N, C-alpha and C positions, 0 to 999 in steps of 0.2 A: 575966577570965572571961565581960565580956560579950560579946566579940569570938568567943570560940569558940562560945558559944550563937548566936551572927548566923551562922558559919561552920556550923552544924549543923543550923539552919533553913533554911538556904540549900539545902544539899545535901539535905535533906527535900525542899523545894520543887521543885527540879531533878529529881528521884528521882519524886517525883509526877504533875509534868508528864509525864515519859516514858511512863509509866505509863496515864495521860488518853489521849495520843498513840496507843499501842500498842491500847488496847482499840477506841479510834473506827479506828483503819484494819483492824481486824478485822473491828469491824459492816460499815465501808463493802466489805469481802470478803466479809460473808454477805450483807450484801444483794443482790450479785453473783450468788453463790453458789445462793444460793433461787430465783432468776430461773431460773439454767439448770437446777437440777433440777426444777424446774415444765416447761421447755420438753422437757425430758427425759423426763419422765412421761408427758406428753403423746404425743410421739412414739413411745412403749411401747404407749398407745394408737391410734393411728394405724396402727401395724405388725401388730395384732391381737394382740401381746404382754399386754395387760391383761383379767383375766377379769369382764369387767363382770358377767355371769348371777352371779356368786356375792354381787354386792351383794344381789341379789332374792330369796337362796333358792334351796332346792331345788322349789319348788310354782309358780313362777313360769313360763306360759307364753311370754309374749314379753319377752324380755331387751334389749330395744331401750334404749339410754343415755338415750334423752329422757325415759323414764319415768323416771328419777332426778329429773329436774326438772317436769314437767310431769302432772297428772292426767289421767283417762282424758277428762274433758270439755275438756281444753286448759288449763285454769287451769294459774296457776304454783303451784310445791309451795314449801313454807318451809321451807329448810335450816338445822339449827343445829349444834352441837356434836355430836351424836349420830350424825347423819347423815353427818358430815365424818370422824368416827372408824370407822364402817361401813365407810368408799370406803379407808380406809387399810387396814385389817386385811382385809378383802375381797379389794380390788383391786390397790392400790398394792404390798402384801407380796410378795402373789404375783407379781407382773410382775418384779419383782428376785431371784426364784429364791431368796427366802428361807425358813426355816421358820418357820409363822406360831406354831406352839407356842412358850411362852413368850418371843415376839418382845419384847414390850414390857419383860419382867424382863431379860433379860440384853440387850437393847439400848435404853435408856431416852433415851438421847439421840440416837439415830438415830431414833426412834421422834417425840418430838417437833420433829424437822426436818420428818418426814414430815405428821407431823400442823400444821404452818404452811402446808406445800406444797398442801393437800389443797383448800383452798376455789380454790384457783389453779385447778388441773390439773382440778377439776368445771367451772367457769367457762369453761375453754377448751372441756372438751366439749361443754359445753350451747350454745355459740357456736361449734361445729366448721367449719360455712360459712365463717364471717368469718376464722378461725385456722388453717385447714386447710393453706394454704401456708409456715406455719412465719415467716412474716418480720414478727413482732410485737417483736422487741427492737431495740433502740439500741445498737449496742457505742460508741458513739464517745463517751458519756457515762462519769465514773466516779464510782459505779458505773452498770452499764447501766440502760437502762428498758424498762418495757413500756408497748408501744401500747394504750390503751383506745380501740378503731377508735369512729368514730363510727357504725357500722352497729349498735352493741350499742344504741345509744339512740336511733339512727333512726326519727320512726314509720311503724308497717307501713301502707302503702298500699293492698295489694291480699289479698284473702282470697275463699274460697270464700263462696256464697248464705249458707249455716247458720254462718258462722263470723263476721258481722259484731257479736256481741255481744262477743265474745272479743278481737275487735282492736281494739274501745273498748276494754276494759279494759287490753288489753297496752298502747294507746297511752297510758294515763293513767299505767299504771307506770310507763313510758319517761319521761315527761312528769316525773312527780315525783323519778323516780332522777336525774335531770339537775337538778333546781332544787335536790335535794338536798344535792347533792357538787359539782355544777360552779357556774361564775362565766357570766353570761349572756354574756360577751367570749368564752366559750370554745365557744358553740354553733356546729354544724355543723363540726367540729374535731377531728381525733384528739388526745389527751390524751396525755402520756406520763410518766410517773412510776415513781418506785422502789418496790421491792418493799414495805418497808415505812417509815413516815415520813411527812410531812406531805402529806395526801391522796395517801398510799401505796395499793399494789395490793390488799392485803389487806382496808385499811378498803371500799375500793369494792365490793371480790367480796364482803363481807360482808353489804352493805348490799343487793348484786343478790338475794342468797339470802334476803333477808327482805322479799317483796313487801306483806305485808300491811302489815309497817311500814312500809314506803313509800307504803303507799296511806293510813296513818293520819296521815303528817307532809304528806301533799298536803291531806288536810283542814286539818291546823292550818294549812300555811300559806296557805291561804284565807282566815281569817283575823288571818293575823300576819304583817305583812310585813316586808321586810329592814329598813327603819326601827325597826320599834316591834323586831327582834331587836337592830339594836346598838344601840338605846337602853336594852334591859332589860338588856344586858350593861353597860352603864356605870351601870347602878344596883346591879346584882348586891349583895348586902351582904358577899357572901365573897370575889367577886374583881375587881367593878367599879370602875372609876376614882373614881366618884360614891359609891358607894354604902358603900366602906371609907374614904371621906374623913369623918373626925369635925371635922376643922378647916383653916382656909386655913393657910399658913404666918403665924408670930405672931413678928412684927417688935418687938423690945422697943421701950418708949414713948422711951426716950431717943434710938433710933435711927433712929424714921420720919423719912420724909424727905431722910435723908443719902444716899439712891442706893447704898446697902449692897448684900451679895450677898443676905440677907434681903427688904431694901424691893424689890428689882428679882425674886426668886422670888417674891413676893405679887404683885408687880405683873401679872406674867407670868399668873400663875394668875388674877387677875382679869380679864384684857383677855381672856384665852382665853373664861372662862365667861361674860364678858358678850357677848361675841361670840354666846355658843350660846344666851344667853336671848335675844339679840336675833333671831336666827333664828326660834327657835320662836314669839316673839311675832308675825313677817311672815308664817310659815306657817300659825297659826290665824287672821291678819287677811284672809290671802286666800283661804283655803278658805270655801266659801259654805254649808257645812252645819252645823245648829243645835249639833250637838256641838263643833265647833271653836268657833265663837261662845261658848258657853256657857263655855267651858275660858278663851277669852279673859279674859271678865270675872270667873269664878273667881280667876285669875291675879294680876290687878288687886288685886281686893277681899284678895287674900295678902299681896300684897306692901303696902298700905293698912296691914294690921294692923302691919307690919313699920317701917312707917315711926312707926308710933305707939309703938315701944317704946323703952325708955329708953336703948339704947345709940345708936341714930341721933339720938333728942331731945339727948342731949348734945352728938354730933357737929354739928349743924345750929346750935344756940346758941351755936358758935363762929364760925359764919359770919355769923351776922344777927341782931338785935335783934328784926326782925319776927317778928308771930304769923302763919304759914301752916298754912291747913290742908288737909290730905290726903283727909280724907272723902268720900267723896261726899255729892252733893246731891241731892235726892228733891223735888223740887215745892219748890224754893228753901228745903228744910229740910235741915241734916244728918243723916245717919245713922251712927251709932255703928258701925261691922262687929264691933267687938270685946266688941259686948253682944249681939247679934242677928243672924236670920238674914237677910240683906239681900234673899236670893231670894222668902221669906214676905212679908216686908213689899212688896217692891212688888206681888206677884201679890197682895195685899192691895186695891189702888189702882186 
């Protein structure tokens, strides 16, 4: 009976793995196809087959495509789902010679595909001068990749005499967009990415069309360094390595010091965390700002309290019979950190 069950489970395992591979293969194919669809739609625009004027409605006098992306004063517009949807219905569907009436109802999956690629097509139109040659796909990778040209992020270096303020805003936007999406080592280089996925094209394009959000991120980045962000991730209560860790590896008392797996695992954890703690202390100690110097002493006082705890006292009593005092000395008088505010105490002297 058990043998039959094992064969059945193995068969199900093999079948499921084949299904996983099939979905992965289709995803890879779709990733490439979505890029080709985006390129073809852009080519339709270049050939004059896309009715951009319909995006603006009947009352518009100037149907310049750039009016989709910029206000009359040159500032960038924020584009969201409704704007991409408008582009699909008024520009993309007609360019495919499809009847707009009931299109979403009759072709829901096709409509979903066009909705996915619409931000990319609009991005290509917005950056027409950069992509007009059509050489932005890398066909040597599987799936193909799109080239986010450095020209899109490169600072504007020339403008008319009345455009200085807008040029400044544009450079702020481009710098913030770069900081929000790319690594410092990628500056000045073209970036190749798949349609979707880790740092995918669609993710970048959606950020590109949210200038106000990017600007706010820039302000946020001014006070939130990469160091802060990484440490914050570690301490996150839901996903952080430290935030979700309530206990170190527990080693049974009978197994402690015997070099078993649990013992070694705990040692690895402690060694790594000790190195982190020492690094933090080093960073605080060499920084000459009062903020870090105060933090250094606060950290020391926190450790002093831990050294006065029952857990450590029991451990230390097994190492020596000597009476060792870890409490700080103030003018040769011992101060008990567990019963008072050290900073308040010394400030009154």
